[in-house]
N, C-alpha and C positions, 0 to 999 in steps of 0.2 A: 378394356384391359389389353396391354400391349403382348403381342405374341412372340416375344423374344424368348428365346431358349434360355431356360433356367440354369446356368452355369456361372461359375466364378469367372470375374471378368478382370483383366489385369491391364486393359488399355484404355486410358481416358486422357483427353486432351488436357492442357493446362487449365484452361477456364473450367472445366468440369471438376477436375481434381482440386482446385482451390476452393471452389464453391460447394465441393462434397455433393454433388448431384450425379445421377447415373449418366453416362456418357454413351451414345449410341452409335459411335463411330465405328465399331467393330462390325455393324450390321447394316452400314450405309454403303451404297454403291459409289458414293463420291468421297473425297476424302475430308468434307466437312461434317461434323455432327450437326444433329438437328438443334442442339441448342445454340451453338455459334451461328448457325444459319439464321434462326430467328433474330439473334441480335445483331447480326451483319458483322461480326467481328472474325478475324482470322483464326482458323483451328490450327494451333500450333502443339508440337510435342517437343518439349526441351527436357523432360525428366524422363529416364527410364524407369518403368515399372519394376517394383523389386517383388520377386516372388519369395514367398516364405517356404520353408521347410521345417517338417516336424523334427527332423533328425539334426538339424544344425544347432550346434551349441551357442546359447545365447551370449552375446558379447556384453562384458560390463559396461554399463552405460557411464558417461562422464559423471563425475562427482559421486559415484557409487562407493561404497567402502573400499579404500584401498587395502586394508588388511584382509588375510584370507579368512579370518574368523573372529568378528567382533562379538565379544560376550556382552550381552545386555540383559543376563538373567539376574534373579535375585540371589546372591551368594549364600543366604540363609538356609539352615537345615542341613546340618553335617551328616546326618544319618542317613538323608534321602539322595537320592541321585537328581540333581538339577535337571529340570525339563529344557530342552533346548528352545531357546529363545526362537521365535519365528522368524526375526530379522538377522538371526546369525547364520541362517543357512547360506551356504556358499554357491547354490545353484541359481541364484538370482531371483526365485520365485517370489512373489508377493512385493515386488518393488515396482512393478509396472504402474500402479497407480499413482504413487508418489513422483515416478519418473514423468508421467504425463502431466501433472501439476506443476512440476518445476519447468517443464519445456514451456508450458503455457505462459508461467510468470516470466521467464526469461526471453521468449521471442514473441509473445503475443503484440506487443508495441509495435515492433518492426514489421510483422506481417500486415498489420493495419495501415502502416506507413506505405508499404509497398502495393497493396491491394486494397486502398480505401473504396468508400462507396462513391465517390466521384467517378469511379472508373465507369465506362459506358457499357459494361458487361452485365448489368442487372437483369436483362432480359432473359438470361439463362434460367431464371427461377420459372419453372411450370406453375407455380403457385406461391401464394405469400406464406406458406406454412414454415418455410425456411428463414422467414424475415425475423430479425431481432431488434429491439427498439433500445436505443441508448439515451439515458437522461443526462443532460449536462449539468443541471442543477442552475442555482441562482448566480449572479453575477459576482457573488464571492468567492465562488470556486476556481480551482485552477484549470479545470476543465472548460469552463466558460471562455476563459482567456485564450486557451489554445484555440478554440473555435474562432474567436477573434481574430487571432493571427492568420488563421486560414482566410479569413474575409478579406484580408490584405492581399495585393497582388503578390506573385512569386518573385523571388530576388532578380529574376531576369527582366521583370517587368517594373520594378521600382521607379518611381518617378514619372512613369507612363499613365496617362488617364485610362482608367478601366471602364469598359462599356457593359461589362457583365451585370446582371441583375440577378444572379443566383441568390444573392443575401437577402433578396425580398420574396423568395419562393420557399414555401414549407417542402421539406425534403420528402415528408411522410406522404403529403398529398400529391406531390408531382410524381412519386412512385405508384400510388393507387391509381391516380388518374392522369397518365403520361400526356393525355392530349390538352388536358385543361389544368395548367399551372394555376395553384392557389397563392394569392397574393397575401402576404402577411399585413396584420394591421400596422399602421404606422407607428414606429418607434418599438415594436415587439420583434424580438429576435426568436427564431425556432429554438424550442428546449428539447425537442425530441428528434432523434436521427435514426434512420434505418441502417443495419450494418449486418454482414453476412456472420452466421454462428461460426465461432472458432472452436467450439467444443462439439465433438461428434455425438450424434443421437446414440442414446443406449437402449439395450434390448429391453421390452416390456419388464420381464424379470431380471432382478439384478444377478451378477456373475459372481462367483466365489471370491475373484480378485478384488471385488468393491471393498473389501474390508482390509486389504493389503497383506493378507496371511494365506497361507497354503489351503487350509480347509476352516469350514464354519465350527468343527469340533474345537479348534484351537482359541476360538474368540474369547471366551471366558478366561482362558489362562492367559492370552495376551495381555488384555487390559490390566492383569495383576503383576506383570513382570515389571521389574526395575532392573537397571544397569548393574554390573557387578560392583562391588564396594568402592574400587578405585575411581571408576568412571563416576559412580553416584555422588560420592563425597565432593569430586571436583565440580559437579554441576551445582549442587547445593551450596558449595562454598563460592561458585562465580554468581549465583544468584543474588545472595546476601550482599556480595561486594559490589556488584555492578547494576543490578537491576532494582533491589530493595530500596536503594536511597532515593529513587524516583517513585516508587510505589510503596511506602512505609507501612502497610497495614498489616504486615504479619510481625510476630515477635520471634526471634531467633530460638531464643531460650526454650519458648513453647514448642516451636517446630521440630527443633531437633530432639526434645524431650530430655533435656539434660535436667531439668527440675521435676516434672512429673512423670517422667518414665515411660509415657505414652506414645505410641507411634502417630504421627501426622494421619489426617483423613487421607484415604488412597487417591481422591479425585485432586485435592489440593496439592499431594505430593507429586502426581504425574505432571500437573501443571506448572509446578516450580521447577522440576527437572526439564520441561520444555523450555521455559523461560531461561533458565540458566545454560541451556544449550547454545542459546543466542550469544552469549559473551564469554562462554568457556574457552580457556585456552589450551586445555588437555590436547595432546597431539591428535589422539583418536577423534575426539569431538570437532577439533579446528578443521581437520582434512575431510570431515564429513558431515560439515555443519547443518547444511539444509536437509540433507537426507534423515539425519537424526532426529531434527526438530520435526519433520513429518511424521516419523514414527511415533515420538513421544506425544505429538499432538493428536493423533488418532486415537492413542490409548486413553488420553484424558477426556476428549471430546466424546468418546463412547460411554466412559462413565458418567460424562454430563447428561448426555441424552437418554440414558436409560435409568437416569435418577438414583443411582446407586448411593448417592450422597444425600442425606435427609435433612443436613443443617443448611438453611437457605444462605446464610451468610458465606458458607464456604463456596456454593455455587455461584454466587455473585462475585467472591474474589478469584475463583477460577476463570469466570468471564472476562474479569479485568486482564488477567494474565494472558488470555487467549488473544489480545490485541498485539501481541509480540510475534504473532504468525499470520502470514498473508496468504498461504497457501498458493492457489493458481492466479492469484490476482483479483478474484471477484469481489467487489465490495459491497454487492447487493445481498448475497446470500452468505457472505462470509466475509472476514477481514475486521479491520478495528471498528468500522462504522457500524457493523453489524453486531459485534460482539459488546462494544460499548453500550450499544442500546440495550441489549439484554441485560448486561448488569445493572444499568440504570432502571430498568422495570422491575428486577428482582427488589433492587433496593426500595423503590418505592413502595412494592408488597409488602416488604419488611418493615418499612416504617423507618428505614435508616435515613431518610432525609427530613424527620422531624426531630425535635429536641425530646430526648427520652430522659425525663425527670425521675423515673422509678428504676432506671437501670443500674446494676453495678457499674462501679467505675471502668472496669476492666472491659466489659461489654460495651458500654457507652462510648470509650475510646476506640474499640473495634470497629463499632458501626461508623463513627464519625470518619476515621481514617479510610475506611473502605468506601463511604460515600462520596467523599471528596475526590479520591482517586478515581472513580467512575465519572464523577461530574467533569474533571479535566479531560478525560479521554473522549467522553461523549461531545463535548463542545468542540475540541480541535478535530476530531474526524468530521464533524458536520460543517465545520468551516471549509474543510478541504474539498469536501464533494458537493458542497451548496445544496445540502439537504437539512431537513428539519432537525434540531436536537430534541432529545426525549424529555427534556425537563423543562417545567414552568418556573420561573423564579419565584412567583407568588405562592408558590405551593411549598417553599422550602424555608423552615425556621430551624435547621441544624446548626448547632453551635459552630463559629468559625474556629478555625486552629489557632490557639494561643500557645506560645512556647512555654510560658511559665506554669500553665495548668497541664499541658498535654505532655510534657516531659516526664517519664517515669521516675520513681523517687530513687536516689542515689544509694540506698541501703540495699538494692537488690542488684546492683551493678557498679562496675568501676566508674571511676569519674571520667575516664577516656571514653568508654562507651556511651555515657549520659551525654557528653558533648558530641559525640558522632550521631545520636538520634536527634540532638536538638538542630544539626545541620540538616538531616533528613527531613525533619517537619518544617524547617524554614523554607526549604525548597518547595514543598507541596503546598505551603501557606503563599507563597509567591506566585506559583502556578494557578491557584484557584482565583486569584484576584485578577491575573491575566484572563483566565477563561470567564470571568464575570464580564470583562471588557470584550471579550470575543462574542457573547452572548448578543451585547449591543450592536456588533457588526453584521450578525446572522439576522437580527431583527430589521436593521436598516436596509437589508437587500431582500427583504421578504416581500412577496407580491402586493400584499396588504397589511403593511406595518400598523400596529395599534397604536403607535406615537409616533411623532415626527422626531427624526435623528438627524443631527448634522456633523460633518466631519470635524469641524472645529471642537464640539463638545466631547467627541470620543477621543480626539487626539490630546485634549487637556487631560483626560484621565489617564491615558498612556504616559503622558509626561509626568504626571504625578507619581504613578508607580515607578518610573525609573528613578525618580527622585528618593522616595521613601524605601525603595529596596535596594539602593546603593550598588547595583549591578555594575555600573560602570565607573565606580570609585574602587573597585575591587582588582586589585593588580595580581591576585594570586593565577587567575585564568584556570581555575580548576574546572572539571567537567561541568559541575553544578552551575557555575557563574556562566559558563559559555552556553549551556543549554537555555538558561534563562534569557540571555543575550539572543539566541536564535530565535526563541518564541517571541520575544518582543517585537524583533524587527519583521518577523513572519505576520504580526497582527498589523504592523504599519503597511506592509504590502498589501494585505486583505482589505485594509481602509482606504489606502490613497491611490491604488491603482484603478479604481473604478471612478476617480476625480482627477484624471490625468490632463484634463483640459487647464487646469490650474497650474501655473508654473511651480507654485511651492509643492503641490503635491507631486510633480514630476522630481523635483529634487529629493524630495522624502524617499520616494521609491527608489531612487538611483542610490543614495547613501544606504538604505537598508538592505538592498541585495549586495552591494560592496561589503557591507559588515558582515553578511551571512558568510560570504565567501571567506572572509578572514577567519571568523570563528570557526568553521568546519576546518579549516588550516590547522589552527591551534589544537582542535581535537585530534586531528591525524597525526600531528608531531607528539602529543601527550598520550596516545593510544587510548582516546577516549570516545573513539566511534563506536566502539562495541556497546557503550552505554547509550547510544541514541535510540530513542523509542520511535514509533511510526511516523511521527511528526518529522523527522530528519528527512524523509523522502519528500513530503509536502514542502519543506522549506527548500531543499535543493531544486525542486519543480518550479516553485515560484520565484526564486531567486533567476533560474534559467529563463523564464518567461520574460522577467523584467529586462535582463540583458538582451535577449534576442530583440526585444521591442525596441531598446535604445539603438542597437544595431541598424535596424530598419530605419528609425528615424534619421540617423546620421547620414545614412547611405541617400536618403531622399533629399536632405538639404546639403549634401555635398561635403560634408565634414568628415572626410575619410580618416584623418589621423584620429579623431575621437573614436570612429568605428573600430579602427584597428586597436585601440586601448580596450574598447568594449570586448572584442575578440580575445585578448589577452586574459580578461576576467573570466571569460566563458571557459577558456582553456584550464584556468586554476580551478574552477568550479568542477570541471569534468574529472580533475584528478582526485578530488575529494569523493565525487560520485562512485568513480571506480573502486576507491578503498571502501566505501560504504557498501558496496554490492556483494562483499563478503558476509554481510550480515544480514542484508534486506534483499531478497530474491527480486522484487519488482524495481529495485534501483538499477539493476543491470540493463533492464528496457529503457528507463529513464535515460541512461548513460548513453545508450545506443542512438535514442532520438536526439539528443542535444549535440553528440558527436557528428551526426549527420547534419545537423544545422551548422555546426562549427565549420565542417568541409564546405558546405553549400555557400556559406558567406566567405570562404576562403578566397573568392575570386576577386575580393577587393584589392588584395595585393596584385593580382594580375592586371587590374584596372589603373593601377597607380603607375606599373611599370608599362603601360601602353600596350598590353597583350590583349588578346581577344578572350571575352568572357566565355566561358564553358560552363553550363547549368546541367547537372546530371539529369537522366531520364526520370529518376524518381524525385521530382522537385518538391517543395515544400508545399506547393499548392495541391498536390495530389493526394494528401492524406494526414496533415498535421493535426487537424480538427479531431481525428478519430484515436489520438493518443489518449485520451481519458476515457475512452469507452472499455477499456479492458481493465481499468482501474476499479 
């Protein structure tokens, strides 16, 4: 055991602070700590340690409520004094947890780029306890293609032969056995990579602030709070206007209780409020969107985990709505892939994936729409991460969505409402058909596919879908049409970018990326970005990867005018990504990454003007492959 004095230490070198390990420089006679000495790196101090003070007033964090007192309590009960909502307290208590999550989502990717695992300072770890493993997924995933970008030389070395053999070395084996690098089997790329943890270790016993409230006594009260009527009504209205059209498994009349007079289940109500906060334009919500979403998600997820709701279909529907919240960007124990999997499992347990011949028509329709909504979320989240989906097609015999049968009778609603619901159901129907094709792409990229898939056969299915859906013959450019076009072109990228050796596939990928850029621009002009689900982040990333790949290829071949044109497309994509960051926290990190790439390749202009090429210290080679590890 070390005999160092047990006292608070405020001095640590850059390496130890970044790796979150104890630095012994304060007790060394030399100016180099033991960790840096072992790794043979320079022991530097560029950031002054900040001392905390118990008497210092906490400064409001960026993005915290700008109003002095944001009321989110339930305004009911005129004879009783409403309890103060924990998140309306002015002293900032209870916000540290959500603030930390937002920081991870906003800056985690940039930290990986600057301090990637290719850095030669891994020897600072005394043990492998601090080691984290990242799985990049199959060749269908965005992360896998980001790794492939890393395996190409950096921009300053394009066009020059590379003598590096790091692509053949398993990063895990080389870390565990530094002296004997392990060669990969021919044709097999590494799937697991080590990286330093970005989340600090927690105490063995949880702290009170883990719940995001001031004391555990307020926990039960917190999960029951809803916003004041003005904000609450705005959130519900935003949900049914912007979110419900893409997940039409709730009845607005039943939810609001205009006919039955009943209040909706508390879990489902909190989940709807959270999803509504994603698109709500109320000034208080718009100015504090991510903060309010984290509060509402905390309440809904607590209700979910304590099993306050006993109706499993409501648990399934809440899990589907949770895909509209990404938290700190973790996709293993949270995020769309996690919650879509839970929703699918609950649906299978309920038998929602089976044809309910004895169910009442109302229950049958609810099961059907909930199941197909979970199905779409599960498939597209699996495609992006390159992980297995939760659903086996041979187990499903649920009835498909048919507009003539699923449309509610006209005597219970106006003709306008009926037509509006038909549009919702048509969108979900088209998305289900795309998801079926997406499963083919998932299976085609599996390590051991059960059957042979070829690009031409899947491509033919996509072509047939585009003709039947009429998505490209629609000139209205409404949000639903744009969303269908984005998902269609996203599947084209998922399918063809693994077959880039074929000239036809290269052309398809290039056109698909350009179309995605244009469709997001249309959504931005028509104020439709607020309706974009989590797949919008995947589409932006996939299009960005394709454009960067084209830029690299044109630089190598000397086609600089074409490269400049691709840079212009990347700039257009960045504008959409910046606007979309208002609604998805993870998009801010994606925007930062591709903005750095845009600036990195800006030296093309210098080259054409005969100027010297200057490549930044944090080059692409330092960490681009670690972009996906935080997602």
